[in-house]
N, C-alpha and C positions, 0 to 999 in steps of 0.2 A: 738475457736468455729466458724465454717463458718457462714458468714453473710446470713440470709435468702434471698431467691430469691424474686424478685419483683412479687407479685401475678399476675400482668398483663402479665408476661412472662409465668408463669406456668399455669395460669387459665384465659386466655383471654375470654373464654366463660362465666365464672362466673362474671368477671368484666363487661362484656357487659350486663349482666342481672341485675347487681347492688348488688347482694348478693348471697351467696350459697343457701339460701332458695328459692330465685326466680329461680335460675338455676335448682334446683331440681324440682320445679313445671313445668318448661319448658321441662326438660328432661324426666320426668316420668309421665307427665300428671296427676299430683297429685291433681289438681283442688282445692277443698275447704279443703283439709287436713290441720290440724293445724301444718304447717311448720313455725317455728319461727327463725328469724335470731338472731345472737348474737349482743348485743348492742355494745360490744367493738371491735369485729372483724367480721363484717357481711360477708366478703368475705371468711372467713376461717372456721366459725363455724355456725351450725344450729341444731335445735332439731325438732323432729317429735313426736307429742303426740300419745297416743293409746286409743282405745275405752275400753280397759281393765283397771280397777282401780289398778290391781296389777302389772302393768308395768309402769315404769318411762318413760318419753319421750326419744326416741332414740337419742343419742348424735352422731353427725356427725362432723368430723374435717378434714380439709385439712392439708397435710404435708407442711412443710416450705421449704424443699430443693429439692423436686422432686414431680411430679404430681401424687399424691395418696391421697386417703381418708380413714380414719378409722371410724369405727362405734363401739358403745358400748351401749348395752341395759341392764339396770339393773332392779332389783325388788325394791319395796319401803321400805321394812321392815329393810333391812340390807345394801342396796346400793351395793350389789355384782352383778357382770355381769352374765347374762344368755346367751348372745350372744356377740360376737365381730367379728372383721375381718378387712382386708385391701384389697383395690382394686384400680385399676387405671381407672375403668369404672364408670362414674357417673350414667349411666343407671342402673347398678347393685345396686348402693346405693339406687336409687329411688325405685327399686323393693323391696329391703329389707325394706325400710321405709314404703312402702305401706302395706306389709305383717305384719310388726310390728304394725302398726296402726290398721289394720283390725282385729287383734286378731288371726291371723293364728298361728297354733301350731308351736313350735320351730323347729321341724323337717321339717315342711312345709316351713318355712322361708328359711331354708338351701336348700330346693329343688328349690325355685324360684330364689335364689341368691346364686350361688355356692361358693362365697368367704366367706360366713358367717360361722363362727366357733362357734360350740356349746360348752359351758364350761363344760357341764355335769350336771350342776344343773338343777332341774326341777322347774316349777312354783308352788308356794304355794299361793292360792288365799286369804287365811286368815292367820293372824299371829299365826300360830301353831308351837310352838317350837320343837315338835317332828318331824314334817315334814320338818321344816327348817334344823334341824340337819341331817336328812336323805338326804336331797338335798345337803348339804355341804359335806357329806361323798362321795356322788356320784361325786361331783365336784373334790374333792381331788383325787379320784381314776382315773378320766379321766386325770387330770393334770399329775399324776405320769406316766400314760401310754404314754403320749405324749412328755415327756421330751426328749431332745436331748443331754443331758450330758452323759459323760462316765459312771457315777454312776447311771444311770436310773434304771437298774435292781435291784440294792440293795435298792434304795429308794422305788421303786414300791413294792418290797417284804415286806418292813416294813409297808407300808401303808396297803397292803392287809392283813398282819398278824394282824395288829391292828384292822382293820375292822371286821375280823373274830372272834375277842374276844368280847363277849357280853358286858362285863363291860366297855370296851373302846368304842365300837360302840354306847353305850347309851349316851356318852358324845359328846359334840360339838367339831369337830376337826378344828384346824387352824395350820398354819405354820409360823415360824419366822426364817429367815436364813436357811430354809429347815429343820429345826427341827420340827417334828410333835408333837404338844402339844394339850392339852384338856381343855375344859371349861365347867362349869355347867350352863352357860348362852350363848345365841346366840349373834351375833353382834347386835348393835354396841358396847355394853359394855360387854366385855368378862370377865369371872371370872375364872382365871387359877387355875387348880387343877391337882395334881399328877405330875409325872415326864415327861420329854421330851424323844422322841425317835429320834435317828439319824442314818443315813446310811453312812458308810465310803466308800471312793473310793477303799480301800483295801479289801472290802467285809465283813467288820465287822459291828456290830450293837451296838450302844451305848445307855445307859440309864443314864439320868442325872437328878439331883434334881433342877438344875438351867436352864440356858439358853441353852448352847450347850455342856458344858463340861461333858463327860460321867463318872461322879464320882461314879455312882452306878454300873458301870461295862461295859466291852466290851464283845460281844458274837459272836459266829460263825454263829448263825442262827437268823432270825428275831423272831422266835417263842420263843426262850430263852429270848430275850430282852423284848418281850411283856409280858411274864410271870412275869418277875421281875417288869415291870412297873405296872402291876395289883396288885402285892403284896404291892406296895408302894402307892396305892390309899387310901385316907382316908375312913373310914367306914361311913355308914349312908348317902351316897349320894342319893339324890332324883332325880326325872326327871329333865331334862334340862328346864330352865325357859327362858322367853324372856329377852334379855339384853337391857333394856332401853325402 
């Protein structure tokens, strides 16, 4: 593994300010915003708080081998990202941080800082399991649409087919090794239920009772696979509950 570069080489402006938090204040005129340096690596990491209680502090990290910064903004109930992104412009990071702090809508954060990537999830101000489930489905659909793998179309097709089926759409979706799975509780404590759905690079769709092995069958269309998955759901499932 390559040795990380000296921060003084990649980030002389940050070193001159004493910390990434101080550099952000200087670059973005952030004034009294709650910009907090990392205790262990103040040149490389900082967080920016938000006026909204349903937003965790925005995490900002410097790359070790080239001059770039990453951001990640999560929600508090599950710790899943609402926004992320990578840029080599500290000014852009400061703009995103200001908008995150001020409570700007997610789309508006993307407008003021073009490097910001929206994960597809929407904000849920209260711990509502039904809305968190809906948000996670939206995130899974966005993720499938943005994949750059050769099997993107088959994977997207099975995600969309599962979302179109009310019995599966009512469950909380998650993935493990790109197998689409379902839970009767939200994160952070998932309660796995029913089979998994997989999309093969050969254009087939698998249904499995376990992790990724399609022991319940391989099918030519996602709709056939989804129909089999629904038939293997246990009866009497209630609404999704909060997990933890």
